[in-house]
N, C-alpha and C positions, 0 to 999 in steps of 0.2 A: 596231267597232274592237279591236283586242285590247292592254289594259293591262298589262304588266310592269315591275316596279319589285324593285329591290334591296333588301337589309334596311334600308338605311339612308332609304330614299325610304318604306318602309311607316311609317316614324317620323316622317315631315315632313308637315304640313300643306300643300304644296302642290299634293297631289291633290283638295282642296275647289275650287281657282280652276279646274283642269281639266277637273272635273267641271259649275262652275257657267258657264262663257262660254258651252259651245254648248247650255247649257238657254236662257239670256238671248235666244240667235239664233231659238233654234226659237220662243219664246213670242212673237218680234215676227210671224215670218212665219206663226204660227198666227190672230194677229189679222188679218193683211189678206188669208188666202185663205178666215175661217171664211163669206162670205156664200154661199158657191156648195158642191155637193154633193161635190166633188171637195174644196172645203177641210174640208169635214166628214171627207172619209177621211183627208188630210193632218192635220185636228187630232186625231182618234184616233192615228193614228201617232206622232206629234210626244208625244202623252200617253203611249203604248206605250213610246217610245223613251226619255223622261225617268223612265218609272217602271224599267225597265228599267238605265238607267244610275244611279240612286238606288239601285235594291239593290245593284247592283256595290261603289255607292262605301262600302255599308254595311257589306257583307260585306268590303271591303277593308280597314278601320274595325278590325275584328274579327279580321280575319288580319294584320294591321299590329302589333294588340298582342300576338297569338299568336306572329308571328314576331319581337317584340320580348323577348318571354318566352324562348324557344327561345337566342338570342344572349346573354342575358345570364347564364341560368341554365346553358348549356353554358359561359363564359367561367368564372360563379363554381365550378363546379364542376370544372373542367378546372383552375383556381389551388389546388382544394381537394386534388384528387389529387396533384398538384406537391407541396403542402406536406404531407401524407401519407407519399408516398415517402422525400420529405427526411427526415421524423421518423423514419420506421422505418431508413433508413440510420444517420443519426445516433446513434440508440439503439442499434443493432449492432455499430455500431463502437466505442461505449462501451462495451457489456459484452463485446466482445471485450477492450478493454485492459483492463476490472477482470478476466477472468477471467485473463488471462498475467499481470497483478500479484500475483493474491493467489495462483497457482501459484509466482511466486517467492519470495514471504514464505513460503507455508507451505514450503517449499527452505531460507529462511532459521532457520525454525522446527527444521526438525531439525538444521540446523550450529548452534544455539544448546544442543540439547538434548545434540548430541556435547559440546561445547564443555564445559556444566555438568559432564558427569563426566567430561571431563579434569581439571577442576580440583577436585572432589573428592576425586579419585584423589590430584593432587600435593599438596594440602591435610593429608590422611590420611596420606600418607605423610611430607611436613616435620612433623606432629606426632609422628609415631612416631621420627622419626630427631631431632627436639628433646628428645623424654623421653628415650630414649636417651643424648643425646650428657649431658641435664643429671643424670641418672643416673652415668655416668660422670667428670664433673667433681665430682660429689657425693663419688664413693668414693677417688679422688683426694684432694681436700681433706682427707676424712675422714683416707687415709692417713696423709697429708703432716704431717696437726697430729698425730696419734697418733704418728708417728714422732719428728717435732720435739720432742713433750711427753716422749716416752720419753727419746729421746737426752739433754735435759736433764738428764732425772734421773740416767742413767748416768757422766755426764758428771761432778755431783755427787757419783753413789757414788764413782767413783774416786778422787777428790780425796780425797773422806774416807778411802776404806781405804790412803792413805799415812798414816794416821795410828796404821796398826794395823788397823782394823777389816777383818779379811780376809773377813767375814761380808760386808759391803756391796759388797767385789770381785767374790764370788762371785755376787751376785744381779746384778748386770751382764750378765753372759754370755748370756744369752737375749734380755735388751732389747736390746743392740749388737748382737747377728746379726741379729735381724730390721731393728732400722735400717739397717743396711749392706748386707741382701738388697734394700730396700727404693730402697737409694740405687743398688743395682748394675742395678736394673731402670729405672730413672729415668737410669741414666748421670751420677749425681751425685760417684763414687769410681773412682779410678784402681783399677786390678786390684792394680797393688802395696802400694797403701795399703790395700786393704781386706786384704789376705792378710796383711799386717804385724800389722793390727790383730785379725785372726782368730787367728794363731798367738801372738800376744799374750796373746787370752784364754783359749787353750786349754791353755795349757801350763800347767804347775803354779807357779805363780809365789806367791812368799810374799809379802804387799804388807809385810812385817817386814822382809825382806831391804830393805840399802843399795842395792844394783843396780834394787830394783822401781822405787823414785822417779825415777832415771834413764830408766829406757825407759818410765815411765807419763807422763812429760812430754811426750814425742814425739805417744803414742798419743794424749791427752787435746788436743793440737794439733789433731792430725787431725780427732778426733771435734769437738770446734768449728766449726772448718773446715767438718765436714759439716754439723752444725745452722743455719749460718750459711745453706747451701745451701738447705739443707730449707727455710728462713725464706724465701729469694729465690723459692725453686720455689713453694712455697705464694702467695705475692704472685703473681707470674707466672701461675698456674694458676688463680687467680681474677678476674683481669682478664681473660684469656682467658673464665673462665666468662661473665663479663659481657658480652664482645661477642658469643659464642656466643648468650646470650640475649637479645643488643636484635637479633643477623641473623634468631635465629627470629620472633621477635616481629615483626617487618617484615616476614619472608615470609607468616607468617598475617596480619597485617594486607592485603597488597598480595591475595592471595590472594581471602579474604573481601571486599575490594572489585572485583575481577572479578567474583565470582561475584555481588555484589548489582546490577553495570553491566548484565552478563547477564542478569539476572531480570527487570531491568527493561528490556532490549531484547527478550525474549522475551512481556512483558508489549504492549508498543504494538507487536509484531507480531501477536498474537492480536486486539488490540481492534481493528487495522489489516483483518484478513483477515475478522472482523465483519463491518465495515461495508461491506468490499468485498463479501461475499455479501447482504450486505442491498442491497445497489445492483445486483445481478446479477440479483437477484430482479425489484427495480423496474423496472430494462429490460426482462428479457424478458415481464413482463407490460406494460408501457407498448407493446413492440413487438406483441404479442399484439392487446391493444384496437386498436391504430391498425392495421394489419392488416384488423381486422373493419370500421373504418369505412370503409378504401382498398374494400375491396369493396362495401361498399353507395353508396361514391360511384358506383365502376366502373360498377357493376349500373345504377344508376340514370342515369347517363350514357349507358350503351347504349340502356336504355329510351326517353329521353327524346331521341333524337338517331333512334331509328327513328320515334317519334312524329312526332317533325317534319317527317322525310323524307318519313313520308305525306302529313301536310297541307302539304306543299310541292306535294306533284303534284299533290292533290287542288285548292289555289288555283290550282296551272297551268291544269291541264284547265277547271275552271270558268273562268277567268280570260278563256281563250282561245275557250271559248262564247259566254259572254257577250259579248265581244267583237267574235265572229261576228255573233251578234244586233243587235248596235249599227249593224254597217258594213250589213246585211240591212237594217235599217230607214233606214239614212240615204240608200243608195242608191234604195230604192223613192221615200224623201220628194223626191230630187232627180230622178226620173222625173216625180211627179207635178207637181210646180212648174212644171219647163221646159214640161210637156205636150207633144202630140204633132206631130213636126215638120213 
């Protein structure tokens, strides 16, 4: 007979029962027929049949182990191949994401570099403007202070000139003229008053003349009012100077803060990029190594499949031949046992 079992049957002990049962029957028949020549032949055939079946059982056990090995190893390698392919896909996706992130961060670094250049240029311009503005305020304060002090001296001189000190009157002309010019530039005196004071100083007036006192009183009042205006303008200029300095300081502080923040962001981006470059290299190495493992498993699987298929065909052929031998012995024994009709 031909004994054909699937992979699960190969791994089962049931084959022992299938083989031992007919051997028990044949042993009984051998005892009954052993007393005649035909019985001896029957005994020999039965022993031969038992031997063939025993060899078949032994060979079936060997093939059973090999078939189990083929099935288990194929399943194991199949899972390993799937695992390696999944890992390659995972690493490839991770590497692609890291490359895209790295490119984005590199573009951000370029933007940060441009921003830093803009902030530096803005800070430089602000410093230059603030220095120029501070210089202008310093000049204005100096001019106002000098003009106010000079004007106060001129007023004092004019008042003393009324006592007959003509020399003091003459000394005030240049000082008052300079103060009037500054006042005119700052719009602190009306053209009419400036003209009256200038005319008074330029004409040949004798301080000892009684008419001088009458005319000089009006001029002194104008100059005293101008002195007060100078003082007020000086206070106003100093206040504006303080405000301008505060604004400049705030601008410099804000720009410096923006530069620091931008620099910190650039440092973070560069650190991130270095980390991404390292990760990309690790992922790429992981892909290469896993691809090697995958190729090894695929080659092993291909070789194993070929070996298992060859062994399976050989087993089918041998099992078929052995089954034919057992069938022929069985038929011969049946004929001998039944005898001639």
